[in-house]
NUFIGU-548666 format. One record per residue (C-alpha): residue in one letter; x, y, z. Coordinates in steps of 0.02 Angstrom, whole numbers, padded with zeros to 5 digits, always signed. Layout:
AXYZ
...
***
This chain:
M-00221-02995+02076
I-00190-03105+01925
T-00371-03083+01868
T-00354-02895+01883
M-00194-02897+01779
K-00281-03004+01648
Q-00429-02885+01645
T-00312-02735+01628
A-00219-02821+01487
L-00383-02864+01401
K-00444-02684+01417
A-00279-02621+01346
T-00294-02743+01200
L-00472-02688+01165
A-00421-02505+01176
L-00281-02534+01052
A-00401-02623+00937
V-00523-02478+00945
L-00384-02352+00912
S-00321-02458+00768
A-00495-02467+00694
L-00516-02279+00712
A-00347-02251+00628
V-00400-02362+00483
Q-00567-02272+00475
N-00484-02100+00475
S-00360-02159+00345
T-00504-02222+00237
I-00595-02056+00258
A-00437-01962+00205
A-00413-02079+00059
E-00592-02053+00004
S-00583-01863+00013
P-00627-01780-00152
D-00477-01665-00127
P-00336-01736-00235
Y-00209-01664-00112
A-00290-01736+00046
N-00148-01860+00074
E-00006-01757+00003
T+00160-01767+00096
T+00261-01613+00144
A+00392-01658+00014
Q+00260-01675-00121
R+00184-01508-00075
D+00354-01421-00073
A+00390-01488-00247
R+00220-01430-00311
M+00238-01256-00235
E+00420-01231-00285
W+00391-01122-00439
F+00264-01014-00347
R+00385-00980-00204
E+00521-00939-00329
A+00412-00819-00429
R+00362-00688-00297
F+00282-00572-00429
G+00134-00598-00545
M+00005-00506-00650
F-00182-00513-00615
I-00297-00471-00761
H-00480-00425-00733
W-00565-00417-00902
G-00742-00439-00962
V-00903-00356-01021
Y-00894-00234-00874
A-00758-00144-00974
V-00897-00082-01090
P-00994+00025-00964
A-00825+00063-00884
G-00905+00121-00721
T-01054+00219-00792
Y-01235+00161-00805
N-01377+00268-00875
G-01264+00420-00872
K-01221+00398-00687
Q-01053+00348-00615
I-01080+00192-00510
G-00977+00183-00352
G-00863+00039-00307
I-00752-00070-00413
G-00783-00080-00601
E-00820-00265-00619
W-00961-00251-00490
I-01059-00122-00590
M-01199-00245-00631
N-01225-00282-00447
R-01198-00106-00380
G-01308-00029-00515
K-01437-00171-00503
I-01433-00182-00693
P-01563-00305-00763
M-01491-00457-00851
A-01558-00408-01022
E-01482-00233-01011
Y-01314-00297-00951
Q-01303-00434-01081
A-01331-00304-01216
Y-01161-00230-01172
A-01080-00386-01247
K-01120-00320-01422
D-00992-00182-01389
F-00860-00296-01316
N-00749-00317-01469
P-00565-00323-01416
V-00488-00306-01588
K-00333-00224-01512
Y-00300-00374-01398
N-00124-00438-01421
A-00086-00580-01301
D+00098-00581-01348
E+00114-00396-01301
W+00028-00426-01135
V+00144-00569-01089
R+00298-00473-01145
L+00242-00327-01035
A+00223-00443-00885
K+00394-00517-00919
E+00473-00344-00937
A+00396-00297-00768
G+00486-00445-00690
M+00328-00547-00667
K+00338-00737-00676
Y+00154-00782-00694
I-00015-00715-00747
V-00190-00749-00678
I-00338-00695-00786
T-00525-00694-00751
S-00591-00837-00857
K-00762-00795-00784
H-00802-00658-00657
H-00960-00630-00555
D-01057-00568-00707
G-01045-00746-00774
F-00968-00695-00940
A-00838-00820-01000
L-00682-00764-01092
F-00676-00936-01172
D-00788-01030-01294
S-00895-01125-01168
Q-01012-01264-01220
V-01123-01227-01069
N-01214-01080-01150
D-01185-00929-01263
W-01148-00803-01124
D-00967-00801-01177
I-00843-00719-01294
A-00890-00835-01439
G-01078-00829-01423
A-01120-00653-01362
T-00992-00537-01442
P-00939-00487-01618
Y-00762-00547-01578
K-00812-00732-01580
K-00641-00801-01529
D-00574-00880-01369
L-00468-00753-01274
L-00378-00877-01161
K-00296-00986-01295
P-00182-00850-01368
L-00133-00800-01191
A-00089-00981-01150
D+00016-00993-01309
A+00106-00829-01271
C+00143-00882-01092
R+00221-01043-01155
K+00323-00947-01283
H+00393-00825-01154
G+00410-00945-01008
L+00274-00878-00891
K+00149-00982-00794
L-00036-00949-00827
G-00177-00964-00702
F-00365-00946-00720
Y-00478-00853-00600
Y-00653-00928-00589
S-00802-00858-00491
Q-00884-01018-00432
A-01011-00947-00308
Q-01071-00784-00384
D-01144-00777-00559
W-01269-00638-00592
N-01314-00691-00770
N-01323-00879-00754
G-01458-00866-00622
G-01384-00964-00479
S-01287-00835-00382
A-01252-00840-00196
A-01339-00726-00071
G-01348-00544-00124
G-01329-00586-00309
K-01510-00579-00366
W-01619-00427-00406
D-01698-00477-00571
K-01836-00607-00595
A-01731-00683-00733
Q-01606-00739-00600
E-01714-00886-00548
R-01602-01039-00549
S-01557-01117-00382
M-01375-01111-00329
D-01361-01301-00326
E-01426-01313-00505
Y-01305-01175-00557
I-01157-01268-00477
E-01202-01429-00567
K-01249-01360-00737
V-01134-01208-00754
A-00989-01205-00631
V-00940-01389-00638
P-00940-01406-00828
Q-00853-01238-00853
V-00715-01278-00727
R-00694-01443-00818
E-00675-01346-00981
I-00542-01225-00919
L-00444-01369-00840
S-00452-01475-00997
N-00440-01365-01151
Y-00275-01270-01142
G-00140-01401-01147
K-00001-01455-01033
G+00027-01349-00878
V-00116-01228-00910
P-00187-01176-00796
A-00049-01184-00665
I-00165-01098-00541
L-00352-01105-00512
W-00399-00945-00423
W-00570-00974-00343
D-00679-00825-00293
T-00784-00812-00181
P-00833-00939-00046
T-01003-00857-00016
D-01135-00993+00021
M-01013-01129-00033
N-01053-01270+00086
T-00957-01434+00085
E-01083-01520-00028
R-01062-01386-00163
A-00873-01376-00145
D-00861-01566-00156
K-00929-01557-00333
L-00790-01441-00389
I-00632-01492-00298
P-00615-01665-00380
L-00594-01577-00547
L-00419-01525-00493
K-00366-01702-00536
L-00382-01652-00718
K-00226-01544-00699
P-00098-01634-00589
G+00011-01514-00491
I-00110-01367-00503
I-00110-01239-00362
H-00274-01172-00295
N-00314-01039-00166
N-00416-01028-00005
R-00576-00955-00081
L-00668-01113-00136
G-00761-01130+00029
G-00838-01286+00102
G-00696-01305+00227
Y-00558-01321+00098
K-00405-01217+00144
G-00319-01228-00025
D-00136-01193-00050
T-00126-01004-00029
E-00193-00865+00081
T-00257-00717-00021
P-00252-00550+00070
E-00338-00423-00043
Q-00282-00241-00059
Y-00171-00248+00096
I-00007-00321+00157
P-00022-00419+00320
A+00090-00354+00458
T+00178-00520+00488
G+00134-00622+00333
Y+00066-00799+00360
P+00201-00904+00444
G+00185-01084+00388
R+00069-01042+00240
D+00103-00988+00062
W+00017-00823+00026
E-00011-00692-00107
T-00069-00512-00090
C-00178-00461-00237
M-00189-00274-00267
T-00248-00148-00395
L-00140-00019-00483
N-00274+00113-00456
D-00437+00089-00357
T-00525-00038-00469
W-00496-00213-00538
G-00604-00200-00693
F-00580-00049-00807
K-00662+00115-00755
S-00637+00260-00875
Y-00628+00392-00737
D-00518+00305-00608
H-00351+00394-00619
N-00290+00363-00442
W-00135+00269-00494
K-00009+00206-00366
S+00166+00275-00387
T+00311+00167-00445
E+00390+00194-00274
T+00236+00122-00188
L+00232-00028-00305
V+00416-00070-00284
R+00411-00051-00096
N+00252-00155-00087
L+00340-00293-00183
V+00490-00286-00068
D+00381-00282+00088
I+00281-00433+00031
A+00435-00533-00018
S+00514-00491+00151
K+00367-00577+00235
G+00375-00731+00122
G+00231-00686+00006
N+00194-00653-00178
Y+00129-00492-00256
L-00012-00515-00384
L-00032-00343-00463
N-00185-00308-00568
V-00217-00227-00737
G-00392-00192-00806
P-00395-00189-00997
T-00520-00088-01099
K-00661-00160-01206
E-00545-00144-01358
G-00413-00251-01273
E-00287-00120-01221
I-00200-00109-01053
P-00213+00074-00995
A-00056+00176-01029
P-00025+00224-00845
S-00021+00038-00801
I+00105+00004-00939
E+00214+00150-00885
R+00221+00094-00704
L+00250-00089-00743
K+00397-00045-00854
E+00471+00063-00715
V+00451-00079-00589
G+00533-00192-00719
A+00683-00076-00731
W+00706-00092-00543
M+00682-00281-00550
K+00811-00298-00688
V+00942-00237-00564
N+00870-00304-00401
G+00774-00461-00451
E+00905-00573-00370
A+00849-00501-00203
I+00665-00546-00236
Y+00654-00710-00334
G+00668-00868-00228
T+00694-00773-00067
T+00620-00813+00103
A+00559-00704+00244
T+00663-00586+00349
P+00740-00645+00513
F+00716-00470+00586
K+00562-00409+00677
R+00587-00230+00622
L+00716-00133+00521
P+00714+00056+00539
W+00773+00089+00361
G+00680-00040+00255
R+00660-00228+00233
C+00762-00388+00216
T+00744-00543+00109
T+00844-00702+00135
K+00927-00845+00041
V+01011-00993+00126
S+01146-01088+00032
G+01247-01225+00114
G+01312-01162+00280
D+01294-00978+00236
T+01151-00855+00224
T+01134-00705+00109
L+01036-00558+00179
F+00971-00436+00049
L+00951-00272+00140
H+00823-00165+00048
V+00859+00013+00104
F+00713+00133+00079
N+00788+00271+00189
W+00973+00287+00150
P+01077+00332+00306
A+01139+00511+00299
D+01291+00470+00407
G+01348+00327+00292
K+01321+00194+00426
L+01188+00061+00397
V+01150-00024+00562
V+01083-00202+00551
P+01008-00213+00726
G+01036-00367+00834
L+01133-00468+00703
K+01260-00580+00792
N+01331-00680+00646
S+01504-00655+00573
V+01499-00564+00407
K+01588-00647+00262
S+01560-00507+00137
A+01459-00351+00103
R+01427-00265-00063
L+01305-00157-00160
L+01195-00258-00277
T+01204-00116-00403
G+01381-00113-00472
G+01448-00239-00346
K+01551-00113-00244
K+01625-00198-00091
L+01580-00124+00077
K+01663-00128+00249
S+01569-00194+00399
S+01600-00209+00585
A+01519-00290+00736
T+01454-00175+00873
A+01347-00191+01029
D+01194-00141+00927
G+01226-00266+00786
V+01322-00255+00622
V+01365-00086+00547
V+01394-00076+00359
E+01484+00075+00289
V+01389+00136+00135
P+01420+00275+00007
A+01348+00448+00037
T+01223+00431-00106
A+01094+00293-00124
P+01112+00191-00285
D+00922+00196-00308
K+00803+00330-00244
I+00663+00203-00213
S+00752+00053-00139
S+00938+00012-00139
T+01001-00163-00103
V+01150-00207+00008
V+01202-00389-00002
L+01266-00457+00163
K+01335-00634+00167
I+01346-00709+00341
K+01404-00872+00418
G+01268-00994+00467
V+01084-00968+00501
P+01039-00789+00554
D+01058-00761+00741
V+00965-00602+00785
A+00947-00534+00961
A+00787-00448+01014
T+00806-00261+00996
A+00706-00110+01043
I+00611-00012+00912
M+00735+00113+00840
Q+00725+00281+00755
E+00724+00275+00567
S+00856+00361+00462
D+00752+00521+00451
G+00736+00525+00641
S+00554+00469+00646
V+00486+00326+00750
R+00347+00210+00688
L+00248+00118+00822
M+00148-00022+00741
A-00005-00110+00812
S+00078-00280+00798
E+00216-00225+00919
A+00109-00146+01055
D+00106-00203+01236
L-00081-00219+01268
K-00166-00205+01438
G-00344-00257+01479
G-00455-00330+01344
L-00363-00256+01195
Q-00312-00374+01054
Y-00206-00361+00899
E-00314-00394+00745
G-00233-00453+00584
G-00299-00518+00418
H-00450-00474+00312
G-00393-00294+00292
K-00358-00273+00477
D-00191-00230+00556
N-00233-00139+00716
V-00259-00137+00903
G-00444-00175+00922
F-00581-00218+01049
W-00551-00051+01135
W-00718-00052+01227
N-00648-00011+01399
A-00575+00162+01435
E-00457+00085+01563
D-00367-00019+01430
T-00200+00045+01364
A-00076+00013+01224
S+00109+00048+01253
W+00273+00040+01156
T+00453+00050+01215
F+00581+00119+01093
K+00756+00191+01085
I+00798+00373+01049
D+00975+00412+00992
R+00933+00578+00908
P+00840+00674+01041
G+00732+00827+01015
K+00552+00881+00994
F+00427+00769+00904
K+00253+00794+00834
L+00136+00645+00836
S+00004+00572+00722
A-00101+00414+00732
D-00193+00306+00605
I-00366+00271+00677
A-00533+00200+00623
A-00690+00228+00728
L-00878+00236+00710
E-00888+00392+00818
A-00765+00523+00879
A-00685+00506+01051
K-00538+00579+01147
F-00378+00499+01208
E-00208+00544+01280
V-00029+00498+01239
L+00083+00487+01392
V+00273+00487+01401
G+00332+00507+01581
E+00258+00670+01644
Q+00221+00732+01468
K+00045+00719+01400
L-00031+00755+01228
S-00215+00753+01184
G-00292+00679+01028
A-00462+00640+00953
S-00512+00488+00853
P-00595+00533+00687
A-00769+00467+00650
T-00729+00364+00495
K-00896+00269+00513
D-00807+00105+00480
Y-00683+00006+00586
T-00579-00037+00430
K-00567+00139+00357
F-00416+00223+00437
K-00379+00407+00441
R-00222+00495+00499
T-00252+00620+00638
S-00126+00740+00717
L-00109+00763+00904
N-00097+00931+00990
G+00076+00990+01045
T+00245+00905+01041
L+00347+00785+01147
D+00522+00829+01206
L+00621+00667+01208
T+00797+00637+01275
A+00917+00500+01221
G+00885+00326+01288
S+00738+00209+01314
V+00565+00286+01300
T+00394+00211+01340
L+00241+00288+01257
T+00063+00244+01312
V-00102+00278+01226
K-00244+00296+01353
P-00428+00338+01320
L-00517+00478+01410
A-00660+00395+01502
E-00790+00529+01471
K-00899+00479+01321
W-00769+00353+01263
Q-00807+00267+01097
A-00708+00116+01037
M-00574+00144+00905
N-00455+00036+00805
L-00275+00099+00813
R-00158+00049+00672
S-00002+00150+00714
V+00074+00301+00801
T+00210+00401+00714
L+00333+00520+00795
Q+00407+00646+00674
P+00554+00756+00727
V+00521+00943+00727
K+00657+01036+00634
P+00740+01174+00738
***
């Protein structure tokens, strides 16, 4: 018995020694990581990310030689985004590089650009120091494929922008395409079509990417860049990424994103051209988005987003704890297109009044608000809820569903008018004026005691009587899954015709409703919508792509009475083809 106890003790001692050795080994591995933030504490990270979380709104600038062809090659409009014209048009290196002779931005005024960003309410700028075409907007010592060596302009474009940002109090970040470079010969997969593009990717990383990243991190003074915006991680294995990430040490405190590759997560998630349904809980993130359909300038792209869309996008993103990085694509002369300027100034007018409800806010405590969004600020023992009302209540009663906290005060942000509020079984009701202060988004400031305490509530009708049923809120049966991220926000994996998606919601304004659904599918198929004994038929459109959604109307109407309603979407088994379902909308039919 004693021998057994001694043996057990010895084994335990040996086990502890092994675990201790492993801990030391792991600690050594972490210490030896080329990532300067490998051993960063939570407090250190919070301090480093503080300005980014406060900012919420920034300007992206895509600018380069691609502004010369402006979307047209050999008299033909090339599809896709403007800065990809060399790739999409398979333009030979010699032909593309000849465009640099016409890249002469004599109208470039960095101070005007920064003042425009500031007027729009933006707190930082990120500019393409080098995009996938390999052209550098700075005077690089690597080669002459840059603004100083290949153009008649001959001057560094980043330095005056850095000086202007310092002058006006904005942070400046540099985008750098580390993996794709169609003119320096070492591009990742899919980036070669010309015999002149012969260099291996590893040689390109060592002789172009590494020295150029060192240049942009070293040559622009204190605090610039504040962000290094990598793009893209294609073919970036750990060995290649390990040559680049140590360079971050040259700029202590710099923020970098998740697109380096090689297993490095970076500091921020970067959803592109979409707003994730639920944000990224536990991660800092930033939606980057174009003002029209392109990043780099295209002379014939006039599909500009409305000011309403831009403001509501900003509010939506902030309500989920993210930042909005909104792009402009200047011309070859160095001018930001007039429609971009017009919209940014209009967004700025809204921000001048409502910026308090955006800057430094955190995500909403509510799962869904039928009239808009909510941003939050906690101070001491109280919380301020900024209620962003897109659809102003016609009856003058703004219901904040499920809110249990006591209200200390309520007011309009515009003008400061005090508002009455009361607690009800459905939550807090705020009495608001008949007319909305702002036609796009009006802000009600609700100060409550303590941390928000919100009860789970059913999906409710919006102020116009409609009901939105989102994929993220569906009750899924069978093999269905909610897909989020990378442009997806839908019910997917709908291979089995027996699988169903259902929603339960509350109707307080009964009547007849017409239905529509946002669907993406390779091929057309039929499905049904069931509510009790009522049944409507629909057909999925053949969008040929599971990420290209199209709105389709269903046949007939539903007659809904007041109370709880469950709606189910069910495929028709005959010739069923999988579809991705983003949402179902019920719109009241006017008598």
